[in-house]
Backbone as ProteinMPNN parsed JSONL, in Angstrom:
{"seq_chain_A": "XXXXXXXXXXXXXXXXXXXXXXXXXXXXXXXXXXXXXXXXXXXXXXXXXXXXXXXXXXXXXXXXXXXXXXXXXXXXXXXXXXXXXXXXXXXXXXXXXXXXXXXXXXXXXXXXXXXXXXXXXXXXXXXXXXXXXXXXXXXXXXXXXXXXXXXXXXXXXXXXXXXXXXXXXXXXXXXXXXXXXXXXXXXX", "coords_chain_A": {"N_chain_A": [[2.703, -12.574, 227.09], [2.551, -9.52, 225.527], [4.544, -7.395, 223.443], [5.545, -4.094, 224.387], [6.943, -2.366, 222.925], [7.18, 0.349, 220.73], [4.597, 1.122, 221.315], [2.257, 3.603, 222.459], [2.598, 5.568, 225.43], [0.398, 5.226, 228.199], [-2.242, 7.362, 229.435], [-1.711, 9.19, 232.5], [-1.825, 10.472, 235.868], [0.035, 11.972, 238.379], [1.915, 12.666, 241.404], [5.01, 14.172, 241.995], [8.134, 14.271, 243.764], [10.235, 16.856, 243.409], [13.058, 18.735, 243.116], [12.805, 19.813, 245.733], [10.078, 20.305, 245.946], [6.57, 19.393, 245.741], [5.184, 18.289, 242.819], [2.873, 18.207, 240.057], [2.672, 15.527, 237.694], [2.133, 14.342, 234.452], [1.362, 12.24, 231.592], [1.601, 14.077, 229.582], [3.735, 15.68, 230.272], [5.872, 14.271, 229.356], [5.699, 14.456, 226.665], [6.962, 15.545, 223.506], [9.678, 15.463, 223.986], [12.608, 13.437, 224.577], [12.403, 10.839, 226.944], [13.218, 9.094, 229.95], [12.005, 6.527, 231.884], [12.238, 5.139, 234.948], [11.541, 2.467, 236.846], [11.426, 1.324, 240.211], [11.615, -0.859, 243.105], [11.185, 0.121, 245.906], [11.437, 2.886, 248.219], [13.981, 3.582, 250.685], [15.481, 1.209, 250.616], [17.846, -1.197, 249.343], [19.358, -1.982, 246.861], [18.127, -0.116, 245.252], [18.899, 2.653, 246.0], [21.523, 2.634, 245.044], [21.239, 2.401, 242.298], [19.623, 4.681, 241.675], [21.272, 6.717, 242.596], [23.451, 6.391, 240.865], [22.169, 7.047, 238.482], [21.588, 9.711, 239.098], [24.172, 10.752, 239.05], [24.626, 10.694, 236.326], [22.74, 12.379, 235.34], [23.081, 15.065, 234.384], [24.353, 14.584, 231.958], [22.313, 13.235, 230.56], [20.49, 15.356, 230.39], [21.94, 17.092, 228.744], [21.634, 15.888, 226.254], [19.016, 16.294, 225.766], [17.154, 14.821, 227.32], [14.733, 13.888, 229.694], [14.581, 12.499, 232.927], [12.717, 10.229, 234.859], [12.082, 8.809, 237.925], [10.221, 6.105, 239.31], [8.218, 4.76, 241.844], [6.046, 2.715, 243.896], [5.725, 4.05, 246.205], [4.675, 6.903, 248.231], [4.658, 10.458, 247.455], [5.379, 11.81, 249.708], [6.947, 9.957, 251.05], [9.058, 9.788, 249.248], [10.16, 12.355, 249.624], [10.93, 12.188, 252.325], [12.872, 10.169, 252.159], [14.708, 11.429, 250.486], [15.503, 13.493, 252.185], [16.76, 12.006, 254.166], [18.851, 10.45, 253.129], [22.142, 10.599, 251.935], [22.906, 9.747, 249.394], [20.48, 9.799, 247.922], [19.905, 12.475, 248.127], [21.373, 13.594, 246.088], [19.798, 13.459, 243.863], [18.221, 15.146, 241.246], [16.286, 14.857, 239.399], [12.757, 14.251, 238.646], [11.04, 12.433, 241.153], [8.691, 10.208, 240.948], [5.577, 9.485, 242.421], [3.612, 6.618, 242.807], [1.335, 5.47, 244.285], [-1.097, 4.133, 243.871], [-0.477, 2.345, 241.944], [-1.08, 2.592, 239.265], [0.506, 3.685, 237.121], [2.654, 1.951, 237.209], [1.402, -0.496, 236.608], [0.502, 0.19, 234.027], [2.875, 0.114, 232.59], [3.517, -2.506, 232.834], [5.015, -3.627, 234.976], [4.291, -4.277, 237.558], [4.382, -6.053, 240.598], [1.985, -7.828, 241.671], [1.312, -9.272, 244.031], [2.885, -8.095, 245.932], [2.654, -5.377, 245.683], [4.624, -3.822, 244.607], [7.059, -2.449, 242.286], [8.778, -4.075, 239.62], [12.222, -3.84, 238.504], [12.087, -1.765, 236.105], [12.95, -0.285, 233.022], [12.463, 2.278, 230.737], [12.639, 3.798, 227.604], [11.447, 6.595, 226.031], [10.234, 8.122, 223.146], [9.929, 11.474, 221.638], [7.36, 11.445, 220.589], [5.92, 9.954, 222.306], [6.198, 7.208, 222.222], [7.252, 3.989, 223.218], [10.528, 3.03, 223.041], [12.624, 1.569, 224.088], [12.58, -1.114, 226.288], [13.197, -2.594, 229.287], [13.334, -5.065, 231.705], [14.113, -6.019, 234.947], [14.75, -8.498, 237.491], [14.268, -8.151, 241.052], [16.743, -8.238, 242.466], [18.758, -7.438, 240.74], [20.766, -4.934, 239.766], [20.898, -1.902, 237.757], [22.694, -0.102, 235.137], [23.569, 3.217, 234.71], [25.292, 4.245, 232.769], [25.154, 2.408, 230.646], [22.439, 2.641, 230.049], [22.424, 5.304, 229.187], [23.948, 5.041, 226.846], [22.182, 3.461, 225.348], [20.034, 5.226, 225.026], [21.29, 7.194, 223.468], [21.726, 5.652, 221.162], [19.067, 5.09, 220.414], [18.18, 7.676, 219.85], [19.888, 8.272, 217.706], [19.134, 6.367, 215.734], [16.509, 7.191, 215.34], [16.928, 9.596, 214.041], [18.31, 8.969, 211.749], [17.337, 7.606, 209.168], [17.141, 4.331, 207.908], [19.489, 3.415, 208.999], [21.095, 1.388, 211.482], [22.118, 0.624, 214.842], [24.868, -1.206, 215.9], [25.839, -3.735, 218.36], [27.175, -2.441, 221.382], [27.563, 0.061, 220.291], [28.614, 3.448, 220.116], [28.307, 7.044, 219.902], [29.809, 8.343, 216.992], [30.993, 6.031, 216.167], [30.901, 3.439, 213.637], [27.833, 2.724, 211.963], [25.249, 0.492, 210.819], [23.82, -0.237, 207.637], [21.187, -1.898, 206.866], [20.895, -4.262, 204.273], [20.463, -6.252, 201.3], [22.995, -6.859, 200.359], [24.476, -6.924, 202.68], [23.765, -9.169, 204.09], [24.822, -12.007, 205.798], [27.466, -11.137, 205.916], [28.463, -10.158, 208.228]], "CA_chain_A": [[2.937, -11.152, 227.27], [2.841, -8.862, 224.255], [5.563, -6.346, 223.539], [5.072, -2.711, 224.433], [7.804, -1.563, 222.052], [6.486, 1.177, 219.738], [3.261, 1.533, 221.743], [2.203, 4.906, 223.138], [2.381, 5.476, 226.864], [-0.988, 5.463, 228.577], [-2.431, 8.558, 230.265], [-1.587, 9.053, 233.945], [-1.666, 11.675, 236.693], [0.774, 11.608, 239.581], [2.647, 13.726, 242.086], [6.433, 13.856, 242.122], [8.998, 15.121, 244.568], [11.203, 17.36, 242.43], [13.76, 19.951, 243.515], [12.287, 20.33, 246.983], [8.647, 20.603, 245.872], [5.643, 18.401, 245.199], [4.719, 18.808, 241.534], [2.079, 17.254, 239.271], [3.297, 14.948, 236.497], [1.232, 13.54, 233.616], [1.998, 11.792, 230.351], [1.858, 15.262, 228.759], [5.067, 16.187, 230.608], [6.845, 13.498, 228.593], [5.49, 14.743, 225.246], [7.819, 16.513, 222.829], [11.099, 15.287, 224.303], [12.988, 12.085, 224.965], [12.257, 10.613, 228.372], [13.563, 7.795, 230.526], [11.214, 6.225, 233.063], [12.925, 4.069, 235.669], [10.774, 1.942, 237.971], [12.2, 0.608, 241.225], [10.671, -1.428, 244.071], [10.77, 0.886, 247.081], [12.353, 3.784, 248.919], [14.602, 3.069, 251.913], [15.913, -0.181, 250.424], [19.274, -1.49, 249.247], [19.858, -1.818, 245.492], [17.502, 1.089, 244.678], [19.687, 3.886, 246.072], [22.73, 2.552, 244.211], [20.814, 2.7, 240.927], [19.16, 6.063, 241.564], [22.463, 7.551, 242.742], [24.18, 6.285, 239.594], [21.397, 7.848, 237.536], [21.797, 11.116, 239.472], [25.506, 11.122, 238.578], [24.555, 10.828, 234.866], [21.6, 13.22, 234.978], [23.506, 16.21, 233.559], [24.611, 14.072, 230.595], [21.005, 13.024, 229.936], [19.949, 16.673, 230.09], [22.687, 17.637, 227.608], [21.123, 15.332, 224.996], [17.585, 16.579, 225.7], [16.386, 13.733, 227.917], [14.3, 14.013, 231.088], [14.555, 11.237, 233.655], [11.704, 10.11, 235.903], [12.072, 7.558, 238.68], [8.865, 5.814, 239.761], [7.949, 3.619, 242.718], [4.685, 2.751, 244.442], [5.732, 4.863, 247.421], [4.041, 8.214, 248.098], [5.576, 11.585, 247.282], [5.884, 12.135, 251.043], [8.036, 9.011, 251.318], [10.191, 10.238, 248.426], [10.784, 13.495, 250.295], [11.594, 11.701, 253.549], [14.087, 9.451, 251.741], [15.61, 12.467, 249.987], [16.03, 14.202, 253.353], [17.501, 11.088, 255.048], [19.938, 9.719, 252.466], [23.102, 11.405, 251.17], [22.853, 9.3, 247.992], [19.24, 10.266, 247.308], [19.978, 13.954, 248.07], [21.983, 13.978, 244.804], [18.802, 13.374, 242.788], [17.533, 16.379, 240.853], [15.208, 14.503, 238.469], [11.506, 13.995, 239.37], [10.774, 11.134, 241.772], [7.241, 10.108, 240.79], [4.869, 8.606, 243.35], [2.555, 5.834, 242.172], [0.8, 4.616, 245.341], [-2.208, 3.301, 243.374], [0.086, 1.368, 241.011], [-1.606, 2.794, 237.908], [1.598, 3.837, 236.152], [3.414, 0.701, 237.266], [0.634, -1.483, 235.824], [0.5, 0.621, 232.62], [4.135, -0.302, 231.981], [3.648, -3.959, 232.968], [6.083, -4.015, 235.901], [3.761, -4.432, 238.915], [4.331, -7.348, 241.283], [0.678, -7.66, 242.319], [1.28, -9.842, 245.38], [3.668, -7.266, 246.844], [2.376, -3.962, 245.487], [5.898, -3.183, 244.265], [7.472, -2.502, 240.883], [10.042, -4.667, 239.192], [13.15, -2.828, 237.996], [11.777, -1.539, 234.691], [13.548, 0.897, 232.405], [11.791, 2.549, 229.471], [13.055, 4.987, 226.857], [10.261, 7.052, 225.319], [10.586, 9.173, 222.184], [9.093, 12.678, 221.775], [5.983, 11.146, 220.18], [5.291, 9.171, 223.357], [6.315, 5.779, 221.923], [8.292, 3.283, 223.961], [11.549, 2.535, 222.126], [13.441, 0.603, 224.822], [11.927, -1.641, 227.487], [14.061, -3.579, 229.928], [12.803, -5.388, 233.022], [15.021, -6.849, 235.751], [14.289, -8.989, 238.777], [14.569, -7.197, 242.118], [18.119, -8.27, 242.943], [19.717, -7.126, 239.669], [20.866, -3.496, 239.554], [21.113, -1.407, 236.39], [23.816, 0.803, 234.912], [23.206, 4.462, 234.031], [26.122, 4.442, 231.573], [24.588, 1.592, 229.565], [21.176, 3.272, 229.682], [22.775, 6.493, 228.416], [24.342, 4.57, 225.515], [20.971, 3.017, 224.644], [19.289, 6.431, 224.64], [22.008, 7.772, 222.325], [21.456, 4.805, 219.994], [17.67, 5.309, 220.027], [18.109, 8.992, 219.213], [20.58, 8.201, 216.418], [18.287, 5.618, 214.798], [15.347, 8.031, 215.037], [17.333, 10.701, 213.169], [19.05, 8.479, 210.589], [16.509, 6.582, 208.534], [17.876, 3.316, 207.166], [20.681, 2.987, 209.72], [20.89, 0.738, 212.771], [23.306, 0.664, 215.693], [25.273, -2.54, 216.349], [26.151, -3.916, 219.783], [28.176, -1.576, 222.009], [27.739, 1.281, 219.512], [28.607, 4.759, 220.749], [28.378, 8.084, 218.883], [31.072, 8.453, 216.276], [31.35, 4.725, 215.612], [30.169, 3.043, 212.438], [26.521, 2.097, 212.073], [24.983, -0.45, 209.736], [22.688, 0.041, 206.76], [20.727, -3.213, 206.442], [20.608, -4.435, 202.857], [20.71, -7.597, 200.794], [24.444, -7.016, 200.244], [25.066, -7.096, 204.005], [23.35, -10.456, 204.644], [25.883, -12.998, 205.911], [28.808, -10.539, 205.861], [28.857, -9.66, 209.546]], "C_chain_A": [[3.286, -10.532, 225.922], [3.826, -7.722, 224.484], [4.924, -4.965, 223.606], [5.958, -1.781, 223.598], [6.95, -0.924, 220.96], [5.036, 1.484, 220.098], [3.364, 2.884, 222.441], [1.998, 4.693, 224.636], [0.93, 5.848, 227.174], [-1.082, 6.711, 229.459], [-2.264, 8.237, 231.758], [-1.505, 10.434, 234.586], [-0.98, 11.23, 237.967], [1.354, 12.865, 240.221], [4.086, 13.267, 242.242], [7.07, 14.773, 243.153], [10.119, 15.55, 243.633], [11.748, 18.703, 242.906], [13.107, 20.635, 244.729], [10.8, 20.63, 247.017], [7.867, 19.375, 245.44], [5.039, 18.999, 243.944], [3.873, 17.76, 240.815], [2.879, 16.772, 238.06], [2.23, 14.136, 235.768], [2.008, 13.074, 232.392], [2.323, 12.971, 229.44], [3.22, 15.879, 229.055], [6.162, 15.474, 229.834], [6.779, 13.822, 227.101], [6.497, 15.766, 224.731], [9.297, 16.421, 223.158], [11.355, 13.811, 224.601], [12.884, 11.975, 226.481], [12.73, 9.218, 228.732], [12.714, 7.648, 231.78], [11.817, 4.985, 233.702], [12.082, 3.675, 236.883], [11.709, 1.203, 238.913], [11.247, 0.18, 242.332], [10.247, -0.504, 245.204], [11.873, 1.802, 247.59], [12.891, 3.075, 250.17], [14.994, 1.601, 251.79], [17.391, -0.208, 250.079], [19.854, -1.269, 247.846], [19.351, -0.496, 244.911], [18.356, 2.345, 244.811], [20.964, 3.829, 245.243], [22.393, 2.889, 242.762], [20.447, 4.171, 240.757], [20.309, 7.047, 241.736], [23.304, 7.552, 241.479], [23.484, 7.131, 238.533], [21.553, 9.341, 237.827], [23.154, 11.611, 238.982], [25.528, 11.354, 237.066], [23.507, 11.841, 234.415], [21.99, 14.401, 234.09], [23.783, 15.766, 232.121], [23.3, 13.818, 229.859], [20.398, 14.363, 229.526], [20.63, 17.292, 228.867], [22.178, 17.11, 226.272], [19.592, 15.418, 224.934], [16.681, 15.521, 226.295], [16.017, 14.079, 229.357], [14.202, 12.61, 231.678], [13.478, 11.308, 234.724], [11.916, 8.78, 236.607], [10.664, 7.375, 239.227], [8.885, 4.615, 240.698], [6.522, 3.749, 243.234], [4.632, 3.438, 245.803], [4.971, 6.165, 247.168], [5.097, 9.287, 247.876], [6.135, 12.032, 248.633], [7.064, 11.229, 251.416], [9.269, 9.38, 250.505], [10.92, 11.4, 249.106], [11.539, 13.05, 251.544], [12.892, 10.975, 253.207], [15.139, 10.443, 251.267], [16.274, 13.203, 251.154], [16.963, 13.33, 254.192], [18.763, 10.496, 254.438], [20.845, 10.651, 251.665], [23.077, 11.023, 249.685], [21.632, 9.875, 247.295], [19.189, 11.794, 247.246], [20.571, 14.441, 246.749], [20.951, 14.069, 243.681], [18.178, 14.736, 242.52], [16.487, 16.114, 239.772], [13.931, 14.215, 239.279], [11.415, 12.553, 239.885], [9.253, 10.993, 241.855], [6.664, 9.091, 241.774], [3.719, 7.92, 242.615], [1.897, 4.901, 243.203], [-0.385, 3.748, 244.91], [-1.718, 2.219, 242.422], [-0.369, 1.53, 239.574], [-0.491, 2.863, 236.869], [2.393, 2.536, 236.071], [2.709, -0.394, 236.47], [0.633, -1.11, 234.342], [1.755, 0.154, 231.887], [4.412, -1.796, 232.176], [4.712, -4.428, 233.938], [5.603, -4.204, 237.348], [3.876, -5.88, 239.388], [3.081, -7.277, 242.149], [0.669, -8.147, 243.757], [1.972, -8.947, 246.403], [3.35, -5.776, 246.742], [3.612, -3.151, 245.147], [6.176, -3.319, 242.776], [8.721, -3.357, 240.722], [10.957, -3.526, 238.746], [12.931, -2.692, 236.484], [12.378, -0.245, 234.204], [12.935, 1.07, 231.024], [12.316, 3.851, 228.879], [11.892, 5.343, 225.938], [10.65, 8.207, 224.41], [9.65, 10.378, 222.339], [7.63, 12.483, 221.372], [5.249, 10.301, 221.216], [5.334, 7.668, 223.132], [7.485, 5.171, 222.687], [9.261, 2.646, 222.966], [12.485, 1.515, 222.769], [12.637, 0.185, 226.045], [12.818, -2.748, 228.038], [13.543, -3.803, 231.344], [13.736, -6.368, 233.705], [14.285, -7.367, 236.978], [14.813, -8.045, 239.862], [16.036, -7.137, 242.527], [19.172, -7.853, 241.934], [19.692, -5.626, 239.388], [21.182, -3.141, 238.112], [22.246, -0.398, 236.346], [23.357, 2.04, 234.143], [24.035, 4.675, 232.775], [25.594, 3.622, 230.398], [23.245, 2.157, 229.113], [21.441, 4.511, 228.826], [23.155, 6.11, 226.986], [23.113, 4.143, 224.707], [20.129, 4.205, 224.195], [19.965, 7.087, 223.437], [21.74, 6.972, 221.053], [20.021, 5.015, 219.502], [17.512, 6.657, 219.326], [18.76, 8.962, 217.824], [19.689, 7.527, 215.377], [17.072, 6.459, 214.398], [15.677, 9.132, 214.035], [18.07, 10.272, 211.905], [18.32, 7.285, 209.976], [17.38, 5.605, 207.733], [19.149, 2.851, 207.835], [20.277, 2.331, 211.034], [22.21, 0.734, 213.532], [23.658, -0.748, 216.166], [25.557, -2.567, 217.851], [27.281, -2.99, 220.201], [28.437, -0.281, 221.245], [27.74, 2.498, 220.434], [28.734, 5.807, 219.649], [29.783, 8.215, 218.301], [31.539, 7.144, 215.672], [30.471, 4.412, 214.405], [28.82, 2.428, 212.792], [26.389, 1.11, 210.917], [23.793, 0.049, 208.922], [22.213, -1.309, 206.222], [20.377, -3.239, 204.959], [20.893, -5.877, 202.479], [22.202, -7.861, 200.704], [25.117, -7.303, 201.577], [24.766, -8.467, 204.623], [24.518, -11.44, 204.621], [27.303, -12.449, 205.929], [29.293, -10.054, 207.219], [29.284, -10.821, 210.412]], "O_chain_A": [[4.22, -10.978, 225.255], [3.919, -7.166, 225.578], [3.903, -4.702, 222.971], [5.749, -0.568, 223.569], [6.107, -1.58, 220.349], [4.309, 2.048, 219.28], [4.421, 3.257, 222.948], [1.314, 3.759, 225.054], [0.325, 6.677, 226.494], [-0.123, 7.071, 230.143], [-2.628, 7.153, 232.214], [-1.165, 11.423, 233.937], [-1.365, 10.228, 238.569], [1.292, 13.962, 239.665], [4.348, 12.113, 242.581], [6.614, 15.893, 243.385], [10.865, 14.714, 243.123], [11.007, 19.672, 243.075], [12.891, 21.847, 244.747], [10.302, 21.157, 248.012], [8.416, 18.442, 244.854], [4.452, 20.08, 243.983], [4.124, 16.562, 240.946], [3.662, 17.525, 237.48], [1.512, 13.345, 236.38], [3.158, 13.462, 232.182], [3.227, 12.876, 228.609], [3.803, 16.532, 228.189], [7.259, 16.008, 229.672], [7.702, 13.496, 226.355], [6.841, 16.724, 225.423], [10.091, 17.219, 222.661], [10.425, 13.042, 224.844], [13.234, 12.905, 227.207], [12.652, 8.287, 227.93], [12.7, 8.532, 232.636], [11.898, 3.924, 233.084], [11.932, 4.452, 237.825], [12.656, 0.545, 238.483], [10.183, 0.778, 242.494], [9.049, -0.354, 245.444], [13.063, 1.537, 247.421], [12.315, 2.094, 250.639], [14.856, 0.836, 252.745], [18.126, 0.688, 250.493], [20.753, -0.446, 247.676], [20.067, 0.168, 244.161], [18.53, 3.055, 243.82], [21.444, 4.865, 244.782], [23.157, 3.572, 242.081], [20.898, 4.829, 239.819], [20.324, 8.098, 241.096], [23.814, 8.595, 241.067], [24.138, 7.846, 237.774], [21.64, 10.147, 236.9], [23.279, 12.756, 238.546], [26.353, 12.123, 236.572], [23.402, 12.128, 233.223], [21.281, 14.701, 233.129], [23.481, 16.494, 231.175], [23.176, 14.141, 228.678], [19.851, 14.486, 228.43], [19.975, 17.939, 228.05], [22.275, 17.804, 225.26], [18.953, 14.712, 224.154], [15.557, 15.335, 225.83], [16.864, 14.505, 230.142], [13.792, 11.664, 231.007], [13.339, 12.319, 235.413], [11.93, 7.733, 235.96], [9.99, 8.346, 239.568], [9.486, 3.585, 240.394], [5.87, 4.774, 243.03], [3.601, 3.405, 246.475], [4.659, 6.492, 246.023], [6.287, 9.051, 248.086], [7.239, 12.572, 248.699], [8.044, 11.675, 252.014], [10.392, 9.299, 251.001], [12.15, 11.423, 249.157], [12.663, 13.491, 251.785], [13.9, 11.149, 253.891], [16.317, 10.319, 251.602], [17.469, 13.499, 251.109], [17.859, 13.848, 254.858], [19.659, 10.079, 255.172], [20.371, 11.404, 250.814], [23.214, 11.888, 248.821], [21.744, 10.389, 246.182], [18.495, 12.349, 246.395], [20.308, 15.569, 246.33], [21.211, 14.695, 242.654], [17.675, 15.396, 243.429], [15.864, 17.054, 239.278], [14.018, 13.96, 240.48], [11.676, 11.595, 239.158], [8.611, 11.585, 242.724], [7.19, 7.99, 241.936], [2.955, 8.562, 241.894], [1.897, 3.683, 243.022], [-0.646, 2.72, 245.536], [-2.452, 1.278, 242.121], [-0.068, 0.678, 238.738], [-0.543, 2.173, 235.852], [2.755, 2.086, 234.984], [3.358, -1.139, 235.736], [0.75, -1.988, 233.486], [1.702, -0.165, 230.699], [5.443, -2.293, 231.723], [5.268, -5.512, 233.76], [6.423, -4.284, 238.263], [3.512, -6.812, 238.669], [3.12, -6.722, 243.247], [0.077, -7.5, 244.621], [1.686, -9.026, 247.598], [3.733, -4.999, 247.617], [3.651, -1.941, 245.368], [5.614, -4.178, 242.096], [9.605, -3.359, 241.579], [10.517, -2.383, 238.625], [13.527, -3.423, 235.693], [12.323, 0.774, 234.891], [12.89, 0.127, 230.234], [12.421, 4.868, 229.565], [11.413, 4.51, 225.168], [11.309, 9.154, 224.839], [8.679, 10.309, 223.094], [6.764, 13.264, 221.767], [4.08, 9.967, 221.024], [4.592, 6.925, 223.774], [8.561, 5.762, 222.786], [8.861, 1.819, 222.146], [13.074, 0.688, 222.073], [12.081, 1.026, 226.751], [13.145, -3.709, 227.342], [13.337, -2.85, 232.094], [14.107, -7.399, 233.143], [13.322, -6.758, 237.444], [15.703, -7.233, 239.606], [16.52, -6.069, 242.902], [20.365, -7.905, 242.234], [18.719, -5.107, 238.841], [21.669, -3.971, 237.345], [22.699, 0.098, 237.378], [22.816, 1.921, 233.043], [23.531, 5.235, 231.802], [25.592, 4.105, 229.266], [22.943, 2.151, 227.92], [20.742, 4.736, 227.838], [22.74, 6.766, 226.031], [23.02, 4.436, 223.515], [19.57, 4.189, 223.098], [19.289, 7.492, 222.491], [21.549, 7.552, 219.984], [19.79, 5.107, 218.297], [16.797, 6.765, 218.329], [18.241, 9.557, 216.88], [19.507, 8.046, 214.275], [16.657, 6.435, 213.24], [14.812, 9.556, 213.268], [18.418, 11.113, 211.077], [18.646, 6.127, 210.236], [18.252, 6.023, 206.971], [19.836, 1.978, 207.304], [19.252, 2.671, 211.623], [23.284, 0.829, 212.937], [22.822, -1.417, 216.773], [25.516, -1.534, 218.52], [28.234, -2.783, 219.449], [29.422, 0.406, 221.516], [26.977, 2.571, 221.397], [29.223, 5.494, 218.563], [30.787, 8.2, 219.014], [32.379, 7.134, 214.773], [29.436, 5.042, 214.188], [28.685, 1.71, 213.783], [27.322, 0.927, 210.134], [22.878, 0.676, 209.457], [22.761, -1.815, 205.243], [19.666, -2.37, 204.454], [21.493, -6.627, 203.248], [22.638, -8.986, 200.951], [26.211, -7.865, 201.608], [25.434, -8.879, 205.571], [25.126, -11.681, 203.578], [28.257, -13.227, 205.956], [30.426, -9.586, 207.34], [29.658, -10.624, 211.568]]}, "name": "protein", "num_of_chains": 1, "seq": "XXXXXXXXXXXXXXXXXXXXXXXXXXXXXXXXXXXXXXXXXXXXXXXXXXXXXXXXXXXXXXXXXXXXXXXXXXXXXXXXXXXXXXXXXXXXXXXXXXXXXXXXXXXXXXXXXXXXXXXXXXXXXXXXXXXXXXXXXXXXXXXXXXXXXXXXXXXXXXXXXXXXXXXXXXXXXXXXXXXXXXXXXXXX"}
């Protein structure tokens, strides 16, 4: 498996359930801003609503730093709406819930479980140029944390705006970064 880090996202067309409406979504909607694409296996399941609810709780923070969030599953946009109407947790979601019933987007990001027609738990941070800067894939039983994803997005944005600097483990804004150099080798 080759890495998709720093590759451009592939073209796609989809329909999302967003703020009570069905809306078209393409790769062009991600252009010009930071985006997070979160794949999950299926609506009306168990771990998925805990993750998506956590992401909904952080959505305003993502928006404050100029990031749009998209959740994606191989369900239809009709199923997304039905889940939104049925679940108090999913009702909190105000980011687009993208439908990928053909699996095109899921395959483009390399997270399709072909035998099941479902997505693995994939998380991708995409820069304004459409390049994937963070890619993380979990097995179905392992939930993700919106707070850690938020920190990773902040680090990706910082590195993009500060040439020659890198963010160490657990870095948060305001903390020291590193400037890789020959003088730093072996000193950490």
